[in-house]
C-alpha positions as CSV (number, residue, x, y, z in Angstrom):
1,M,0.2,-0.1,0.2
2,T,1.2,3.5,-1.0
3,A,1.5,5.9,1.8
4,L,-0.1,9.2,1.4
5,E,1.2,12.6,2.6
6,F,-0.7,14.7,4.9
7,E,-0.5,18.3,6.2
8,I,-2.0,18.9,9.8
9,R,-2.0,22.3,11.3
10,V,-2.3,23.0,14.6
11,A,-2.8,25.9,16.9
12,G,0.6,27.3,18.5
13,T,3.9,25.3,18.9
14,V,4.2,21.6,19.4
15,P,6.4,20.5,22.0
16,A,9.8,18.9,21.6
17,D,8.8,15.7,23.3
18,V,5.5,15.4,21.1
19,L,7.3,15.5,18.1
20,E,9.9,12.8,19.0
21,E,6.7,10.3,19.0
22,L,5.5,11.3,15.6
23,D,7.7,9.3,13.0
24,D,8.9,10.8,9.6
25,V,7.1,14.3,10.4
26,R,8.4,17.5,8.9
27,V,7.7,20.4,11.0
28,I,7.3,23.8,9.8
29,T,6.5,26.5,12.3
30,E,4.7,29.5,11.5
31,S,3.7,32.7,13.3
32,V,0.6,31.2,15.1
33,E,0.6,27.8,13.7
34,T,2.8,24.7,13.3
35,V,2.5,22.5,10.2
36,L,3.2,18.8,10.3
37,R,3.6,17.1,7.0
38,G,4.5,13.5,6.7
39,P,3.6,10.0,5.0
40,V,0.4,8.3,6.7
41,Q,0.1,4.5,5.9
42,D,-3.8,4.5,6.0
43,Q,-7.0,6.6,7.5
44,A,-6.4,4.4,11.0
45,A,-2.7,5.7,11.4
46,L,-3.8,9.2,10.4
47,I,-6.8,9.2,12.9
48,G,-4.4,7.8,15.6
49,I,-1.9,11.0,14.9
50,I,-5.0,13.3,15.2
51,N,-6.2,11.5,18.5
52,R,-2.6,11.7,20.0
53,L,-2.5,15.5,19.1
54,Q,-5.8,16.0,20.7
55,G,-4.7,13.9,23.8
56,W,-1.8,16.1,24.2
57,G,-4.3,19.2,24.4
58,I,-3.1,20.5,21.0
59,E,-5.6,22.2,19.1
60,L,-6.4,20.9,15.4
61,R,-6.8,23.5,13.0
62,G,-7.1,21.4,9.6
63,V,-5.7,18.1,8.0
64,R,-5.6,17.8,4.3
65,Q,-4.1,15.4,1.9
66,L,-1.1,16.2,-0.3
67,G,-1.0,13.0,-2.2
68,P,0.9,10.0,-2.9
69,V,4.5,9.4,-1.3
70,D,6.6,8.3,-4.2
71,A,10.1,8.9,-2.8
72,P,11.8,10.3,0.3
73,P,12.2,14.3,0.3
74,P,15.2,15.8,-1.1
75,H,18.1,16.6,1.4
76,R,17.9,20.3,2.4
77,H,21.0,22.1,2.8
78,S,21.4,25.1,4.8
79,A,23.5,28.0,3.8
80,G,26.4,28.4,6.1
81,P,27.7,31.6,7.2
């Protein structure tokens, strides 16, 4: 089964210990939201992630499907000083 990539938006920031429990999630911190993007194997796994976030008291703002996961994302290199 091909995993689908999802984007989950939550209010505020997500604590580091919570992020450690979410496998293969990329984190994008915006001014008032955090965006979590990553592959999800099926609907049950997605619901599990959502339930964990809500169990930690994190306000869910939105969920959207981005598409199938074909290959790992390219490595990003930071520009050095």
